[in-house]
C-alpha positions in Angstrom: -0.2 0.1 0.1 1.5 3.4 -0.8 -0.1 6.9 -0.6 0.4 9.5 -3.2 -2.0 12.0 -1.4 -3.2 11.8 2.5 -6.4 13.1 3.4 -6.9 16.0 5.5 -9.6 19.1 6.0 -6.9 21.9 6.9 -8.0 24.4 4.8 -10.2 22.1 2.3 -11.5 18.8 2.1 -8.5 16.9 0.3 -9.2 13.7 -0.6 -6.9 10.5 -0.1 -5.7 8.6 -3.2 -4.1 5.2 -2.3 -3.1 2.3 -4.0 -2.3 -1.1 -3.6 0.2 -2.8 -5.8 0.1 -6.5 -5.7 2.9 -8.1 -7.4 1.4 -11.4 -8.5 3.0 -14.1 -10.6 0.9 -13.6 -14.1 -0.6 -16.3 -15.8 -3.5 -17.9 -17.8 -5.5 -17.4 -15.7 -4.1 -16.0 -13.1 -4.4 -17.2 -9.6 -3.9 -16.5 -6.0 -2.6 -18.5 -3.7 -4.1 -18.6 -0.2 -1.2 -16.6 1.2 -1.6 -14.1 -2.4 -5.0 -13.6 -1.2 -4.0 -13.2 2.5 -1.6 -10.2 1.4 -3.9 -8.6 -0.7 -6.5 -8.1 2.0 -3.7 -7.1 4.5 -2.7 -4.6 2.0 -6.2 -3.4 1.7 -6.4 -2.9 5.3 -3.7 -0.3 5.1 -5.5 1.0 2.0 -8.8 1.6 4.1 -7.2 3.2 6.8 -5.6 5.6 4.7 -8.9 6.1 2.4 -11.2 6.5 5.2 -9.0 8.7 6.9 -11.5 11.9 8.5 -9.2 14.4 10.4 -8.0 17.9 9.9 -4.4 17.6 10.2 -2.4 15.3 7.1 0.3 14.3 10.1 -2.5 12.7 11.9 -3.9 11.3 8.5 -4.4 7.6 7.8 -1.8 4.9 8.7 0.5 8.1 10.3 -0.4 6.4 13.4 1.5 5.0 16.1 4.2 2.1 15.1 2.5 -0.5 17.5 -1.1 0.6 16.3 -0.5 0.8 12.4 -0.4 -2.9 11.7 -4.2 -3.4 13.7 -6.6 -1.9 10.8 -4.6 -4.5 8.3 -4.2 -7.8 10.3 -8.0 -7.3 11.2 -9.2 -7.4 7.8 -6.5 -10.8 6.5 -9.5 -12.3 8.9 -12.1 -11.6 6.4 -10.6 -13.5 3.4 -10.3 -16.5 5.4 -14.0 -16.3 7.0 -15.9 -19.1 5.4 -18.2 -17.0 4.1 -15.8 -15.3 2.0 -14.2 -18.1 0.9 -17.3 -20.4 -0.6 -18.4 -17.3 -2.4 -15.0 -16.1 -3.8 -12.8 -18.8 -3.9 -14.2 -20.7 -6.5 -12.9 -23.2 -9.4 -11.7 -21.2 -12.4 -13.3 -23.4 -14.5 -16.0 -25.0 -12.9 -16.9 -22.3 -10.8 -17.5 -24.5 -8.0 -17.0 -23.1 -4.3 -14.3 -24.9 -2.8 -15.4 -27.5 -1.1 -15.8 -27.8 2.7 -13.8 -30.5 3.8 -10.6 -29.0 2.2 -11.8 -25.8 3.8 -11.6 -27.3 7.0 -7.9 -28.8 6.6 -7.5 -25.5 5.1 -7.9 -23.5 8.2 -6.7 -26.0 11.0 -3.6 -26.3 9.1 -3.0 -22.8 10.0 -1.7 -23.6 13.5 1.0 -26.1 12.3 4.3 -25.6 13.8 3.1 -22.0 15.7 4.8 -23.1 18.7 8.2 -22.7 16.9 6.7 -19.5 15.3 5.5 -17.8 18.4 8.8 -18.5 20.1 10.8 -17.8 17.3 9.4 -14.1 16.8 9.3 -13.7 20.4 12.9 -14.0 20.9 13.8 -11.3 18.4 11.8 -9.0 20.0 13.4 -9.4 23.1 16.4 -9.2 21.6 15.2 -6.1 19.9 14.2 -4.4 23.5 17.1 -5.6 25.0 19.5 -3.8 22.8 17.9 -0.9 22.6 18.6 -0.6 26.6 22.3 -0.9 26.1 23.4 2.4 27.3 26.9 2.5 25.4 25.9 0.9 22.1 28.9 1.2 20.0 31.1 -1.5 22.8 28.5 -4.1 22.5 29.7 -7.1 21.6 27.2 -8.8 19.6 27.7 -12.2 19.0 28.3 -12.4 23.1 25.0 -9.9 24.1 22.9 -12.4 21.5 24.7 -16.2 23.6 23.8 -14.3 26.7 20.3 -13.4 26.1 19.3 -15.8 24.2 20.7 -18.1 27.7 18.7 -15.8 30.1 15.3 -16.2 28.6 15.6 -19.9 27.7 15.4 -19.8 24.1 15.5 -23.3 22.8 18.7 -23.8 20.7 16.1 -25.7 18.1 14.9 -22.4 17.7 16.9 -19.5 17.6 17.0 -16.1 16.5 14.2 -15.3 13.6 17.2 -12.9 13.0 20.5 -12.5 13.6 22.3 -9.5 14.1 24.1 -8.5 11.5 20.9 -8.7 8.8 18.3 -7.9 11.4 17.0 -5.5 8.9 13.6 -4.3 10.7 16.2 -2.6 13.3 18.9 -1.4 10.8 18.1 -0.3 7.9 16.2 2.6 8.1 14.8 1.9 12.4 11.8 2.3 11.2 10.9 -0.6 13.4 14.1 -0.3 15.9 13.0 -1.3 19.7 9.3 -1.9 18.1 10.0 -5.5 16.3 7.2 -6.8 18.4 4.4 -4.4 16.6 3.4 -7.2 14.8 2.8 -10.0 17.5 0.9 -7.1 19.8 -1.1 -5.8 16.3 -1.6 -10.1 16.4 -3.1 -9.6 19.6 -5.5 -6.9 19.0 -6.9 -8.8 15.6 -7.6 -11.6 16.8 -9.3 -10.3 19.9 -11.3 -7.5 17.7 -12.4 -10.1 15.1 -13.3 -12.3 17.4 -15.8 -9.8 18.6 -17.8 -10.3 15.5 -17.8 -14.1 15.7 -19.0 -13.5 19.4 -22.1 -11.3 17.3 -22.6 -14.3 15.1 -21.9 -12.1 11.9 -18.5 -11.5 10.3 -20.8 -8.8 9.1 -22.2 -6.9 12.0 -23.1 -3.6 10.9 -22.9 -2.1 14.4 -19.3 -3.5 14.9 -18.5 -2.5 11.2 -19.5 1.1 12.3 -17.6 1.0 15.4 -14.4 -0.5 13.4 -14.8 2.3 10.8 -14.1 4.9 13.8 -11.3 3.4 14.5 -9.7 3.4 10.6 -11.3 7.4 10.0 -9.6 8.4 13.3 -6.0 8.7 12.1 -3.4 9.4 15.3 -6.2 11.8 16.8 -7.1 10.0 19.7 -4.9 7.1 21.6 -4.9 3.7 20.3 -6.5 2.3 23.7 -9.1 4.6 23.9 -10.1 3.8 20.3 -9.9 -0.2 20.9 -11.8 0.1 24.0 -15.1 1.8 22.4 -14.8 -0.5 19.2 -14.7 -3.4 22.0 -16.0 -2.3 24.7 -12.9 -3.4 26.9 -9.2 -4.1 26.1 -8.1 -6.5 24.5 -6.5 -10.2 25.7 -4.1 -12.9 25.1 -6.6 -15.7 25.3 -7.9 -15.4 21.2 -4.3 -15.0 20.0 -3.5 -18.5 22.1 -6.2 -20.1 20.9 -6.1 -18.9 17.0 -2.3 -20.4 17.1 -3.3 -23.1 18.9 -1.3 -23.0 22.0 -4.4 -23.4 24.5 -4.6 -26.3 26.4 -6.0 -29.0 24.8 -5.5 -28.1 21.5 
């Protein structure tokens, strides 16, 4: 998702211009994998964040929000891609037009929990490494090899997992610094998106109009309100990690 023009209303109403560029492999016909479709919904979630913005100042428009909140509007939108109501309508055989068979759909959705224990530990280890490294008062004198080894020992990182990114190529931190001390943001956003989409499941309608209107308020607010205040207004409470653990298959009995 890219922005050619941000929404604002300081002197006059300025409409946003937003584009999604999808690098899908061409074919005859062009077919999307499950991951391709998920990426498309993710980036369109960012697009909606820009398109639905209704703020006065350009500096607070659309996706110009706190770093650990910017992925929530995109990640929650991914859930509608994998909702059975969506897949049965759009995941159709390109020749026969038949919707995806229910047994196949069930297996596809169940497979999402595969290897999530490894993935969760791997990501969390890198997030903790990022935070600890940015607490160092004299970073110029840090021995990264020793720092990494001692941190992994201290947090009990299994040797079979290790760091997702070694320090020398941890580009989220060192190739621009946009996520420096903020790599945790993706997992935190997943806590929000899992808990947030659960509201629609609890309502029994993934297209519940009242919930959708409250979610739209988050997309339109930009950086004009505290993110947690926006979330509480949408969800009626602060988020919990319970839904994320269940979604990843990490609760007892799964």
